N, C-alpha and C positions, 0 to 999 in steps of 0.2 A: 819509716813507711810501714803501715799496718799490715799484718799477716793475711794472706788468703784465706777465706774461710772454706773449710771442708765440710760441705752441708750434707749430713746424712739423710736428711728429708728428701733431697733431690736425687742422690744415689739410690736410696731404697725405691723410691717410685720408679726409677729407671729399670731397676731389677725386677719389680713387680710387673712391669709391662712386658719384659722378656719372659716371665713365668706364665703370664697370661696366654702367650702365644704358644708356648710349649705345652701347656695344659690343654688348650684347644686342640692341638695335634696329636696329643696322646689320646684324647677322647675320640678324635674323628678317624685316626688312621689304625689305632690299637685297642680301642674300646678300655681304655684304663682311665679311672677317675681317681686321683690321689684321695686318701681317706685319712681323716685327721680326729682322734678324739682327745678333749681336753677334761681331765678329772679335776674339779674343785671340791676340797673338803673344808665345810665350814663357809663363813661368809666374811672373811677379813676384807676389808674395803680395797686395800691395794690389790689383793689377789683377784677380786671380782673385776676390778678395773682391767688387770692385764689379761685375765682370760676372755673377757668381752671383746678387748681389741684383737686378740688372736682369732678368736671366732669370726668377728666382722671380717677380717683380712682372708681367712680361709673361704668365706663364702663369696667374697668379691673376685676371688681369683677362680672359683668355680670347684671348689673341694667338695667331696661328700664329707659332711662335718657334724660331730656329735658333741654337745656340751653336757657332761654327766656331772651333776652337783650331788654331793654326798653331805651326809650329816656330820656335824663336828665330832660326834661321839662314835663314829664307826670305828670297829675294832680292826686290828691289823689283818686278822684272817679274813674278814669280809673284803677289806680293800684288796688284799691279794688275790682273792678270788676273782674279783672285778677285773683286775689287770690281767689274770689268766683268761678270761673270757674274751678280751680285746686282742690278746696275742693270737687267739686261734681264729679271729675273725678276719676273712679274707678281704673284706671291704675296708678295713681299717690298716693303713700303712704307717702311721704315726701315733704313738701314744705319749702324752705329756701330762703327768701330775703335777700340778702347780703347787709350788713350794712357797712359804714354809706350810709344813704339816702341823696338826696339833701335836703338843708334847709327848702324848701317850702313845703316839704312833712312831715305829721305827723307821726313820726316814731311809736310812741305807738299805734296809731289807726291801723296802717298797721300789727304789731305784733299780737295784739288783733284780727285781722280779720282772722287768720290763725286758721283753725280747730284744736283744742288741740291734736287731735289723729293723725295729719299730721305735728305738730310742733316738728320736729326732732331737733331743736335747743334747745328745752325746755325752750323757753323765755316766753310763755303765761303765765298768772297768774294762770290759772287752773293748769298747769304742776309745777309751783312753788309751789303752795298750796300743790299739792300731795307730792313733795319731802319733804316739811317740815312736814307733818304727816307721813311721812315713807312708803307712798303707791304710788311710782311714776310708770308712765308708761315710761318715758324717763328721763334720767339724763343730764344735761347740759354737753357739749361735752369736754370742757376743763378740768372742775372738774372731770368729770367721767375718763378722761385719767390720770388726777394726780391718783386718786384712783387706777386705773389698774396698773400704775407704782409702787406704794406702794406695792400692794398685790403681783404682779409677782416678786418684788425684794425680797420678803420675810420680808419685814418690820413688826415688831410686832406694830400692831395699836391699839388693844384692850388694854384699860388700859393706853395708852400712853398720855403724855402731848403733843398736838398740839398747835403750834402758827401759826396763818395766819396773814401775813403782808398784808393787803389790804382788802376793804370791798366792791369791786364791785359787781353788781348784775351778772356779767358774771363768776367771779372766786372766789372771796373772801367769800361772803355770802354762795353760794350753796356748796363750798368744805367743810366750816364749818357744813353746815346742814347735808351733807352726813356722815362725820366722827363722828358726836355725835349720830347717829341713834343707836338704840338698835339692831344691827344686825352683823352678821359675818363680820370680816374684819372692823369693826367700834368700836362703844362703847369707844370712846377716849374723853378725856376732852380737849375741845377746847377754845382757847382764841383768840380773832380777834383784831389785832392792826391796827391804822389808823393815820392819819395826826394829830389827836388831843390826841393821846396816849402820856401821859406825860414822861414816861421813857421807851422808845421802848426796850432798850437793857435789862432792867429788866426782860421783858417777853420772849424775844427770847433766852436768856441765859438759861431759864428753859425748852426749848422745846427738846423734844426726836425727834419730827419730826418737821422741820420748812419749811413753805409753803410760798414762797415770791412773791407776785403780787403787788408791790408797783408802777411800771410804772417809775421807776427812775434808771438809771444804777448804779450798785454797791452800792446800798443803804444799803445792809447789809454787814458788814466787819466782819473779824475773831473774834474780841473782843466781838462781839455780839451773837457768837454761841458756844453751849456748846460743849465739847469734846465729839466725837462719835456720834453726832446727824446726823439724816437722813435730807437732805436739798434738797427741791424741788423748782428749779428756774424757775417761771413762765415767767419772762420777757424777752423780745427781744427789745433791744435797738440799734439804728444805731449810732454809736459813730465816725464815720469817713469813709474814702474811702482809698482803696490801690491806689498806682500809676497805676494799670491796671484798676481802675474804678469799684473795687468790694466793696461791703459795708462791713464795719468792725462791728461785732456785739458784743454787751455784754449784759449779763443778769442783773437782779437785785440785784444779790449777787457777791461780790469780789470773783471770782471763784478760782484764783491762790492761794490766801490766805485761803479761807475758806475750800478748799479741804484737806488741811493739817490738819485740825481738825475734819471734819465730818467723819462718817463711810461709808456713800454713799451720792453721790450728782449727780444732773441731769448736763449735759453739755448745753451750749448755743453757737451754734444751736445743734440740735439733741436730745434734752430731752423732754420737754413737748409738743413742737410744733407737731411733727409728730402724736402724739397721738388724736389730735383734729379732724382732718379729719377721721380718723379711726373710732372714736366713733360716729361720724355723720353718717358713713355707717352702724354702728351696730344699731344706733337707727332706721334708715329706714328699715332695715331688720325686726327689732321688729314691727315697724309701720305696716308692711305688713303681719305679722303673727296676729296681732291683728285685722286687717281688715278680715283676712280669719278665725278668731275665733278659732285660734290655741293657744293663751295664754290669 
């Protein structure tokens, strides 16, 4: 029997409806309007698309939002000064610098310049450290989205064997840190696999929950998956184009084969992807509440 689909599009929409009500209440009862600035350096098409989606969502939810477009030849110092200005702006609760940045800019220096209490991507080392000790202000957006998909699909996480394929700072490491915490909907035993793992299938076949962020299309095949596992596919890979010029996408999991063994699986597209922007919005709302002394 084919696996149940864990549809990120539907879960993301449900969370956005919850946020709309919360934001309306913040405005009406507390005169607090969440504020988000997205800073885009240059005109990379993918980055433009991502930022446009983030701004559209923030406006739909009722945020105060700014789209700040900067020239691709902006200097480090000018960009750092711009971030410092938004750090001091009381109307701005979340600062997002769209990555990647041009090669001449020190990306680490830029991310570290953001006030940790406005770091709604949760990339600042202060926020990474708080996550590791189990006291986060914000959770990184994609890992948080994965966690919400697991929770809201009714997946049993406590005591589960979780295997994460991929150890990036954006997905692999933080989702492992979240799921190993001594918290409700966590308390899992987590194994992280990567390019130097000797026998990947040995580990993935033990997983009750398999989270794949390998960055390679169809890297996980059906023979690597335990019968009845819950599979979260984080990958989005362009593997071709239709005659009409539309991109053909594939995940990091061989979806057609794996869905016959899994009990539940995320599709690509429409799985993890829609959750990332939604979690960014959730973090911005929390940042506004932190600034107002409400949490």
